[in-house]
C-alpha positions, 0 to 999 in steps of 0.5 A: 695514351691517357684515354687508353690507360683510363679505359684500362683502369675502368675495365680492370675495376669492373672486372675485379668487382665481377670476380668478387661477385662471381666468387661470392655467388659460387660460395653462396650456392655451395653453402645453399647446397650443403645445407639442403634438406635441412643439412641432413647431408652436410658433411657428405655434401661439403666433401662432394662440393668442396672441389666442385666448380660452379657448373657442377653445383648448378647441376646439383641444384637442378637435380634437387629442384626437380626432386622437390618441386617438379611440375610446380611454379617454384620449379619454373622460378628456379629454372629461370634462375638456373638459366641466368646462372648458366649465362653468367657462368658462360660470360664469366668464362669468356671474360676471365679466360680471354685476353683484353685489348683496348679501343680508346677512340671508341671507348671500348674494350675487346675480349678475345678468345682463341689464339691469334693464329686460330680461325676460331678466334672470336672478339667481343667488344664492350663499353664500360657501361656494358661491363657494369651491366654484366656486373649488376646482373651477377649481383642480381643473381646473388640476391635472387638466390638469397630470396630463393633460399629463404622462400623455397629451400631445397 
């Protein structure tokens, strides 16, 4: 039991940090967008994005990038960031909408999506280090967004 409790605590800690990172990323993206075009639409974009989810914010960023940087290397840099952000969003949805099980003998946790009675139920297993790698990718995504905000604003 102690091994199972330890794995559960480690997984919960990493997942908690992931939640913090994701919410920071979401907020920072929102601020980046409302201040786009030197804040000329600050009030209207604040109202529009206040209740928007991360996916809708990514779509707006993609639109703004296309309008400003179409056909430039900057558009490709943003494209790479957007692709990674969509991947992080997908992982986040899986991790936070699924349920968790623990496989102590393999030092793994299992994230399960779908009802147990569903033929479409899917399980993904992670080691703690794999979850930590996902957390680090989320952090890196925030840092990359900060760099883009400074070097190539929309």
